[in-house]
DRENSE-702595 format. One line per field, with one value per residue (C-alpha): x, y, z; residue number from 1. Coordinates in pm, 1 decimal, always signed. Example, Ala and Ser with C-alpha at 12.3 -4.5 7.8 and 13.67 -1.06 7.14 Angstrom:
# DRENSE-702595
u <- (+1230.0 +1367.0)
v <- (-450.0 -106.0)
w <- (+780.0 +714.0)
num <- (1 2)
# end
This chain:
# DRENSE-702595
u <- (-3503.3 -3302.6 -3286.9 -2917.0 -2955.8 -3266.0 -3086.1 -2779.7 -2980.2 -3200.9 -2890.9 -2753.1 -3074.3 -3110.0 -2764.1 -2866.1 -3166.5 -3166.4 -3006.0 -3179.7 -3072.4 -2923.9 -2575.6 -2284.3 -2100.7 -2371.8 -2478.8 -2123.9 -2102.2 -2451.9 -2367.5 -2051.2 -2255.6 -2520.4 -2243.8 -2091.2 -2431.8 -2505.5 -2166.6 -2214.1 -2554.7 -2366.4 -2490.5 -2262.2 -2005.0 -2109.4 -2468.4 -2360.6 -2151.1 -2430.4 -2687.9 -2476.9 -2411.7 -2783.9 -2878.7 -2610.8 -2721.8 -3086.6 -3028.5 -2764.0 -2903.5 -3263.8 -3450.4 -3612.6 -3989.5 -4153.0 -4347.9 -4039.8 -3712.4 -3384.4 -3370.0 -3714.4 -3622.4 -3308.8 -3519.5 -3754.9 -3460.7 -3312.1 -3652.9 -3712.6 -3370.9 -3411.5 -3741.4 -3585.8 -3299.7 -3540.0 -3787.4 -4066.2 -4354.1 -4442.4 -4437.4 -4697.8 -4647.5 -4716.5 -4979.9 -5106.8 -5064.5 -5263.6 -5301.3 -5096.5 -4877.8 -4539.1 -4319.2 -3959.3 -3781.1 -3402.6 -3143.3 -2870.0 -2923.7 -3049.7 -3192.2 -3546.1 -3677.5 -3899.8 -4056.1 -4105.4 -4291.3 -4536.5 -4568.8 -4633.2 -4882.1 -5078.6 -5059.8 -5191.2 -5465.5 -5584.0 -5536.3 -5573.6 -5809.1 -5582.6 -5560.2 -5197.7 -4983.6 -4622.8 -4348.1 -3986.8 -3722.3 -3450.9 -3335.6 -3030.2 -3210.8 -3505.0 -3562.4 -3639.2 -3915.7 -4062.7 -4041.3 -4235.5 -4499.5 -4543.4 -4568.2 -4813.9 -5041.3 -5008.1 -5119.2 -5368.2 -5242.6 -5182.8 -4850.7 -4708.1 -4481.7 -4127.5 -3821.4 -3444.0 -3435.5 -3597.8 -3451.9 -3553.9 -3684.0 -3904.1 -4041.9 -4133.7 -4298.7 -4503.3 -4613.7 -4723.5 -4924.4 -5096.2 -5165.9 -5337.7 -5552.1 -5662.8 -5715.5 -5461.9 -5397.0 -5036.9 -4759.1 -4448.4 -4131.6 -3885.2 -3527.8 -3210.6 -2978.7 -2605.4 -2392.1 -2225.3 -2269.9 -2110.7 -2115.0 -2294.4 -2576.3 -2618.4 -2621.2 -2884.0 -3119.2 -3069.8 -3182.3 -3480.4 -3578.4 -3558.3 -3775.6 -4062.2 -4045.7 -4184.6 -4378.9 -4185.4 -3831.6 -3786.6 -3451.8 -3477.6 -3202.4 -3122.3 -3103.8 -2856.1 -2583.9 -2535.7 -2317.9 -2287.4 -2661.4 -2610.2 -2317.3 -2513.2 -2813.5 -2588.6 -2453.4 -2805.8 -2923.0 -2637.3 -2740.0 -3120.0 -3375.1 -3487.2 -3816.3 -3795.3 -3636.3 -3770.7 -3569.5 -3606.8 -3532.7 -3588.5 -3682.4 -3341.8 -3137.3 -3085.8 -2880.0 -3085.9 -2797.9 -2930.8 -3265.8 -3090.9 -2836.4 -3014.5 -3247.0 -2964.9 -2722.5 -2964.1 -3214.9 -3485.9 -3762.6 -3790.0 -4144.2 -4179.0 -4012.4 -4016.6 -4055.5 -4014.5 -4068.5 -4450.0 -4622.2 -4811.4 -4490.1 -4476.4 -4523.4 -4544.7 -4237.9 -4342.9 -4029.8 -4206.8 -4321.2 -3981.2 -3805.3 -4043.2 -3967.5 -3591.5 -3620.9 -3816.0 -4144.7 -4323.0 -4536.9 -4894.7 -5040.8 -4889.3 -4999.0 -5356.7 -5341.6 -5221.6 -5514.0 -5763.7 -5628.2 -5563.8 -5781.0 -6107.3 -6347.7 -6633.2 -6411.3 -6272.0 -6625.2 -6737.8 -6439.2 -6500.1 -6863.9 -6761.7 -6509.3 -6754.3 -7011.2 -6750.3 -6703.9 -6368.7 -6096.0 -6033.8 -5773.5 -5989.1 -5991.6 -5615.7 -5569.5 -5767.3 -5551.2 -5235.8 -5377.3 -5459.0 -5100.0 -4963.2 -5188.8 -5034.7 -4682.2 -4586.1 -4473.1 -4151.0 -4336.7 -4594.4 -4339.8 -4136.1 -4434.4 -4528.7 -4453.1 -4275.7 -4106.3 -3729.5 -3511.8 -3463.5 -3839.5 -3892.2 -3621.0 -3776.3 -4127.2 -3990.8 -3875.5 -4236.4 -4149.2 -4361.1 -4237.3 -4363.9 -4704.2 -4718.6 -4618.9 -4879.5 -5151.2 -5062.8 -5094.2 -5437.9 -5553.9 -5470.4 -5710.1 -6078.8 -6325.8 -6390.9 -6018.1 -5988.2 -6277.0 -6155.2 -5771.8 -5786.2 -5895.2 -5548.2 -5400.6 -5089.8 -5248.5 -5432.2 -5110.1 -4923.1 -5196.9 -5194.2 -4815.4 -4794.3 -5057.5 -4893.1 -4530.8 -4437.9 -4313.3 -4479.1 -4261.2 -4407.8 -4760.2 -4689.2 -4534.9 -4847.6 -5072.4 -4864.5 -4886.3 -5259.9 -5299.5 -5105.4 -5334.5 -5637.7 -5525.3 -5495.2 -5845.1 -5988.6 -5846.3 -6024.3 -6367.7 -6577.4 -6276.0 -6213.6 -5887.3 -5752.0 -5761.9 -5614.9 -5324.1 -5270.6 -5273.3 -5017.0 -4818.0 -4798.8 -4657.1 -4439.1 -4305.3 -4520.5 -4642.4 -4856.7 -5154.0 -5116.6 -5092.2 -4878.2 -4615.2 -4240.5 -4063.7 -3902.5 -3526.3)
v <- (+3405.3 +3727.8 +3805.6 +3901.9 +4112.5 +4285.7 +4381.2 +4517.0 +4714.9 +4862.9 +4993.4 +5134.4 +5312.3 +5468.6 +5621.5 +5830.7 +5997.8 +6372.0 +6471.4 +6733.2 +6572.2 +6247.5 +6314.3 +6094.1 +6192.5 +6123.0 +5790.6 +5662.1 +5507.7 +5364.5 +5204.9 +5057.5 +4901.0 +4771.8 +4613.1 +4452.0 +4328.6 +4167.6 +3995.8 +3863.2 +3734.2 +3521.2 +3715.1 +3654.1 +3932.6 +4026.5 +4061.2 +4286.4 +4512.1 +4563.4 +4621.0 +4887.8 +5067.9 +5083.3 +5205.9 +5475.6 +5590.9 +5619.7 +5769.1 +6036.7 +6382.9 +6295.3 +6571.6 +6438.9 +6416.3 +6642.8 +6350.8 +6126.2 +6145.6 +6084.4 +5741.3 +5660.1 +5796.9 +5581.1 +5287.8 +5334.0 +5311.8 +5004.3 +4833.7 +4900.7 +4761.2 +4454.3 +4386.0 +4429.5 +4197.4 +3915.1 +3982.5 +4237.0 +4001.9 +3641.0 +3419.9 +3145.3 +2788.9 +2742.0 +2470.0 +2566.2 +2240.7 +1933.4 +1727.8 +1612.4 +1921.8 +1761.9 +1927.7 +1802.1 +1858.1 +1897.0 +1963.3 +1818.2 +1537.7 +1673.4 +1993.6 +1881.1 +1782.3 +1495.0 +1692.5 +1985.8 +1760.9 +1677.1 +2042.6 +2156.9 +1875.4 +1980.5 +2347.9 +2271.2 +2050.1 +2304.8 +2635.7 +2542.2 +2243.4 +2027.5 +1649.0 +1545.0 +1235.2 +1194.7 +955.6 +901.5 +854.9 +818.7 +463.3 +492.7 +526.4 +289.7 +484.6 +795.6 +606.9 +485.2 +837.6 +981.9 +705.8 +788.8 +1163.8 +1111.0 +920.5 +1196.9 +1471.9 +1238.3 +1247.9 +962.5 +778.0 +595.9 +308.6 +262.5 +58.4 +65.9 -189.8 +55.8 +334.8 +690.9 +777.2 +466.8 +537.5 +889.5 +775.1 +508.2 +763.4 +1009.8 +736.8 +640.8 +1006.3 +1049.4 +741.2 +878.6 +1234.7 +1377.2 +1753.6 +1766.5 +1504.7 +1566.3 +1375.3 +1359.7 +1305.0 +1163.5 +1400.8 +1383.7 +1525.5 +1751.8 +1854.0 +1594.1 +1518.9 +1182.2 +1341.0 +1625.8 +1392.3 +1172.0 +1458.1 +1611.8 +1280.3 +1263.8 +1621.2 +1546.5 +1235.6 +1409.3 +1773.3 +1922.2 +2250.4 +2340.1 +2243.9 +2358.3 +2376.2 +2303.5 +2463.8 +2459.2 +2821.8 +2726.7 +2650.0 +3025.1 +3121.4 +2754.7 +2766.7 +3032.1 +2844.5 +2516.2 +2694.7 +2833.0 +2484.6 +2341.7 +2639.1 +2584.6 +2218.0 +2249.5 +2505.3 +2587.1 +2771.3 +2855.3 +2802.5 +2685.9 +2787.5 +2536.9 +2549.3 +2925.5 +2916.8 +2773.5 +3039.4 +3370.0 +3511.6 +3476.2 +3505.0 +3229.0 +3399.8 +3726.3 +3568.4 +3292.4 +3513.1 +3747.4 +3469.4 +3241.9 +3497.9 +3251.2 +3348.7 +3213.6 +3074.9 +2927.0 +2926.2 +2614.0 +2661.5 +2376.8 +2006.2 +1997.6 +1934.8 +2265.2 +2465.2 +2632.5 +2996.9 +3158.5 +3383.7 +3750.4 +3969.4 +4284.5 +4114.6 +3954.6 +4290.3 +4444.3 +4164.8 +4206.0 +4575.7 +4507.0 +4632.7 +4299.5 +4120.0 +4201.8 +4057.5 +3712.7 +3729.3 +3803.7 +3514.4 +3282.4 +3390.3 +3342.8 +2996.6 +2854.7 +3022.0 +2852.4 +3138.4 +2991.7 +2963.8 +3313.4 +3453.4 +3280.4 +3418.7 +3771.3 +3761.5 +3625.9 +3905.9 +4169.4 +4051.4 +4102.2 +3731.7 +3615.1 +3477.5 +3138.9 +2865.2 +2675.0 +2988.6 +3017.3 +2656.0 +2728.5 +3035.3 +2822.6 +2574.8 +2857.6 +2988.0 +2639.5 +2615.3 +2940.2 +2796.6 +2867.8 +3177.0 +3234.3 +3236.9 +3483.5 +3716.4 +3725.9 +3886.4 +4128.6 +4494.2 +4719.5 +4455.5 +4476.3 +4166.0 +4176.1 +4183.8 +3899.4 +3695.1 +3752.7 +3663.9 +3379.6 +3202.8 +3078.5 +2817.1 +2539.8 +2290.2 +2527.0 +2525.9 +2146.3 +2154.3 +2420.7 +2229.2 +1913.8 +2107.5 +2245.6 +1900.4 +1766.3 +2015.3 +1964.3 +2186.5 +2376.3 +2442.7 +2572.8 +2810.5 +2923.3 +2909.3 +3068.5 +2726.0 +2587.6 +2525.5 +2322.2 +1977.6 +2051.0 +2182.2 +1865.2 +1649.5 +1850.8 +1854.3 +1484.0 +1404.8 +1618.1 +1525.4 +1887.0 +2089.9 +2339.1 +2607.7 +2519.2 +2550.4 +2884.1 +3017.3 +2919.3 +3092.1 +3409.2 +3407.9 +3346.3 +3654.2 +3865.2 +3742.3 +3818.2 +4180.8 +4208.0 +4064.9 +4314.6 +4599.1 +4458.1 +4479.8 +4726.8 +4860.7 +4603.1 +4593.2 +4929.8 +4821.7 +4482.2 +4652.0 +4879.6 +4574.8 +4398.6 +4720.7 +4713.3 +4360.6 +4398.0 +4750.5 +4980.7 +4764.4 +4965.2 +4850.2 +4781.2 +5098.6 +5275.5 +5358.9 +5321.6 +5261.1 +5566.6 +5592.8)
w <- (+4024.4 +3970.9 +4347.5 +4340.7 +4027.9 +4165.5 +4487.2 +4306.0 +4052.0 +4324.6 +4507.3 +4183.3 +4086.1 +4430.3 +4392.1 +4091.8 +4257.2 +4324.8 +3994.3 +3779.8 +3454.6 +3329.7 +3192.1 +3087.3 +3405.1 +3658.7 +3507.3 +3456.3 +3803.7 +3769.8 +3435.6 +3584.2 +3866.8 +3624.3 +3416.9 +3725.2 +3842.7 +3505.6 +3491.8 +3847.5 +3734.7 +3478.4 +3175.9 +2874.4 +2821.1 +2462.7 +2584.8 +2873.9 +2648.1 +2397.7 +2672.4 +2846.9 +2517.1 +2440.0 +2788.9 +2774.4 +2427.9 +2535.3 +2882.0 +2832.1 +2781.7 +2861.2 +3039.5 +3351.3 +3323.4 +3583.1 +3726.9 +3754.4 +3945.7 +3755.0 +3917.4 +3778.6 +3436.0 +3428.9 +3550.7 +3253.2 +3013.7 +3185.4 +3191.5 +2820.5 +2727.2 +2950.0 +2779.3 +2433.9 +2536.1 +2622.7 +2337.8 +2322.0 +2406.0 +2474.6 +2164.5 +2170.4 +2052.7 +1683.4 +1655.8 +1310.9 +1125.5 +1034.3 +1354.4 +1522.4 +1566.4 +1639.9 +1903.9 +1933.2 +2265.9 +2267.3 +2536.7 +2754.2 +3003.3 +3335.0 +3187.6 +3269.2 +2923.5 +3038.2 +3324.0 +3087.2 +2841.1 +3121.2 +3225.1 +2868.9 +2812.9 +3120.3 +3016.6 +2665.6 +2804.7 +3060.7 +2879.4 +2511.8 +2553.3 +2333.5 +2332.2 +2384.2 +2327.7 +2445.3 +2333.7 +2439.1 +2171.1 +2436.5 +2357.9 +2584.1 +2915.3 +2975.8 +3300.1 +3089.6 +2903.8 +3233.5 +3381.6 +3088.9 +3120.4 +3490.7 +3425.3 +3138.0 +3375.2 +3634.5 +3392.0 +3220.3 +2861.2 +2613.0 +2631.6 +2328.3 +2441.4 +2311.1 +2408.5 +2374.3 +2090.4 +1847.5 +1635.3 +1741.1 +1389.9 +1378.7 +1727.6 +1616.2 +1289.4 +1470.4 +1731.5 +1461.7 +1287.6 +1614.3 +1702.1 +1363.8 +1426.3 +1764.3 +1630.5 +1877.7 +1851.8 +1978.4 +1992.3 +2207.5 +2117.6 +2408.0 +2282.9 +2435.3 +2616.5 +2675.9 +2954.9 +2698.1 +2335.2 +2105.0 +1732.9 +1767.8 +1964.6 +1716.9 +1415.1 +1580.3 +1664.0 +1316.2 +1162.5 +1395.9 +1311.5 +937.7 +983.7 +1168.4 +1044.6 +1369.9 +1385.6 +1701.5 +1803.2 +2162.2 +2338.7 +2712.3 +2919.8 +3291.5 +3409.8 +3683.2 +3426.2 +3368.7 +3072.9 +2972.9 +2903.4 +2636.4 +2480.5 +2470.8 +2320.8 +2046.9 +1966.9 +1937.5 +1733.5 +1486.9 +1447.2 +1452.0 +1333.6 +1689.0 +1723.6 +2092.0 +2432.2 +2768.5 +3075.9 +3360.7 +3737.1 +3738.5 +4107.0 +4202.5 +4021.6 +4204.5 +3916.5 +3599.1 +3352.3 +3127.2 +3070.6 +2985.3 +2748.3 +2556.3 +2349.2 +2246.3 +2152.0 +1965.2 +1837.8 +1944.4 +2188.6 +2540.8 +2538.0 +2887.2 +3226.7 +3446.3 +3822.1 +4069.4 +4011.4 +4026.4 +3693.5 +3713.7 +3764.6 +3423.1 +3323.2 +2982.0 +2950.6 +2923.3 +2877.3 +2998.3 +3318.4 +3381.8 +3327.3 +3579.7 +3826.4 +3786.1 +3872.3 +4190.9 +4046.3 +4082.9 +3828.8 +3911.0 +3589.4 +3649.7 +4013.4 +3904.2 +3653.5 +3931.0 +4149.0 +3864.8 +3787.1 +4133.7 +4395.5 +4491.0 +4422.7 +4631.0 +4939.4 +4880.4 +4849.1 +5169.5 +5358.7 +5223.4 +5338.1 +5677.5 +5733.3 +5609.9 +5867.9 +6137.9 +6211.4 +6336.3 +6104.9 +6269.2 +6225.6 +5975.6 +5757.8 +5808.9 +5692.5 +5374.6 +5306.4 +5342.9 +5090.1 +4847.5 +4871.2 +4804.7 +4497.3 +4372.4 +4378.5 +4737.7 +4922.8 +4724.5 +4392.4 +4525.4 +4683.9 +4364.6 +4189.5 +4467.9 +4384.8 +4632.1 +4848.2 +4893.3 +4870.7 +5248.7 +5308.3 +5061.6 +5232.8 +5576.2 +5459.7 +5249.0 +5564.2 +5574.6 +5314.4 +5166.5 +5428.3 +5696.3 +5523.8 +5542.5 +5911.0 +5993.9 +5810.6 +6006.6 +6334.7 +6244.2 +6128.8 +6476.3 +6640.0 +6706.7 +6521.1 +6845.5 +6891.8 +6535.7 +6593.9 +6938.0 +6961.3 +7309.1 +7440.1 +7372.2 +7717.2 +7797.8 +7780.8 +7455.9 +7300.3 +7402.4 +7247.5 +6920.8 +6880.6 +6965.4 +6703.5 +6433.8 +6507.4 +6577.5 +6875.2 +7111.2 +6948.2 +6605.8 +6746.0 +6918.7 +6596.8 +6403.3 +6659.0 +6633.2 +6251.2 +6273.2 +6496.5 +6244.7 +5967.7 +6186.0 +6216.6 +5836.6 +5794.5 +6046.5 +5839.2 +5535.1 +5703.2 +5503.5 +5314.1 +5043.5 +4852.5 +4972.0 +5336.1 +5251.2 +5075.3 +5374.2 +5598.4 +5383.2 +5373.3 +5751.7 +5735.6 +5429.0 +5448.3 +5242.0 +4956.2 +4718.5 +4514.8 +4139.6 +3934.8 +4195.9 +3934.0 +3958.1 +4289.3 +4449.0 +4395.9)
num <- (1 2 3 4 5 6 7 8 9 10 11 12 13 14 15 16 17 18 19 20 21 22 23 24 25 26 27 28 29 30 31 32 33 34 35 36 37 38 39 40 41 42 43 44 45 46 47 48 49 50 51 52 53 54 55 56 57 58 59 60 61 62 63 64 65 66 67 68 69 70 71 72 73 74 75 76 77 78 79 80 81 82 83 84 85 86 87 88 89 90 91 92 93 94 95 96 97 98 99 100 101 102 103 104 105 106 107 108 109 110 111 112 113 114 115 116 117 118 119 120 121 122 123 124 125 126 127 128 129 130 131 132 133 134 135 136 137 138 139 140 141 142 143 144 145 146 147 148 149 150 151 152 153 154 155 156 157 158 159 160 161 162 163 164 165 166 167 168 169 170 171 172 173 174 175 176 177 178 179 180 181 182 183 184 185 186 187 188 189 190 191 192 193 194 195 196 197 198 199 200 201 202 203 204 205 206 207 208 209 210 211 212 213 214 215 216 217 218 219 220 221 222 223 224 225 226 227 228 229 230 231 232 233 234 235 236 237 238 239 240 241 242 243 244 245 246 247 248 249 250 251 252 253 254 255 256 257 258 259 260 261 262 263 264 265 266 267 268 269 270 271 272 273 274 275 276 277 278 279 280 281 282 283 284 285 286 287 288 289 290 291 292 293 294 295 296 297 298 299 300 301 302 303 304 305 306 307 308 309 310 311 312 313 314 315 316 317 318 319 320 321 322 323 324 325 326 327 328 329 330 331 332 333 334 335 336 337 338 339 340 341 342 343 344 345 346 347 348 349 350 351 352 353 354 355 356 357 358 359 360 361 362 363 364 365 366 367 368 369 370 371 372 373 374 375 376 377 378 379 380 381 382 383 384 385 386 387 388 389 390 391 392 393 394 395 396 397 398 399 400 401 402 403 404 405 406 407 408 409 410 411 412 413 414 415 416 417 418 419 420 421 422 423 424 425 426 427 428 429 430 431 432 433 434 435 436 437 438 439 440 441 442 443 444 445 446 447 448 449 450 451 452 453 454 455 456 457 458 459)
# end
């Protein structure tokens, strides 16, 4: 997400470096480029105008801090205003009510409401240790009820059955009664969507809201709809007392206009960001971290949280000890590293949070996509244990056997062996030097990546 905006803003900020002071004249061109970049990112025009005015007011006339270049000083201002635009900090779900805390999900058809219910259920179960029940009040699409039942089973939460012959309000009341009986902490009510905002839809969801009086009414919006996302959010906000927004399909949107517009237009906080279709693809929305990501400064805190949550610490510890003893990083180790990266949301998700990598470097590294991971894992699985430990044994006949067994080509196998050697070199640099050497190793591969705390990028 935000790749196009990040690239444009990076070019703009580099252009202002070398100045002794920020003045109206020397930031005029930069502001014009920032404005153009935001509009190309599908940010709503009123939002862009107000943002540019605020940046100009704060930046003009500022003396440049001795420890910062003018580009860095301007970057600080842009970052602060981006953060203010999206909300100062993450706003948590309000679950302070007598159980069950009812959460009503609203949004257009195709925005990802049902999948988001499953993602939020899993998030609440894992991070807040809450018991969860879900129910579908979408009486127009029996397939939506079945989809929610399937997802509920996948994330292991309670599902309350419903069918198209019932009224949405009655479904919701019955679900609340059952949740009380079972002492459920949180009840999600998934509502019907339409292809566009219409009066019938709004009247129906207003009646449902009045019947259940939820503690949270969350608007789910597809980030790829751009400015339409902000307009739809406004229409829902006028009809319902929304308490927050969830932006879905963030990984498929290189522009990010929806995330930058929705908060400003509705005045409601973005609480979560959906990434991918997997049920664990959900992140709490932290405006400060997202602003940092947009400006190419990475998101180290979220990266650390991903590691804490998804990395198998025992395996990581074993590998660290192995490398420290000077033992070789073999293909079995490489396979485990691939699995760890997949657990963290794949290469694209990791690279998006890495500080100091340009868009071009991210694109090059990102060519190792999740499908490549699956292919590489299949190749390693087709090897014997001895071959994994000693890749130099792989002659022509062994390679043909391995590629035949994994349904891949000799080129795929050779590519994997080359990537394994690159990873081996990084691991050698780590021996005895810990994190600093690892960062230097990654820097050699990724073009000068610096460890966390390295300050602002040079412009």
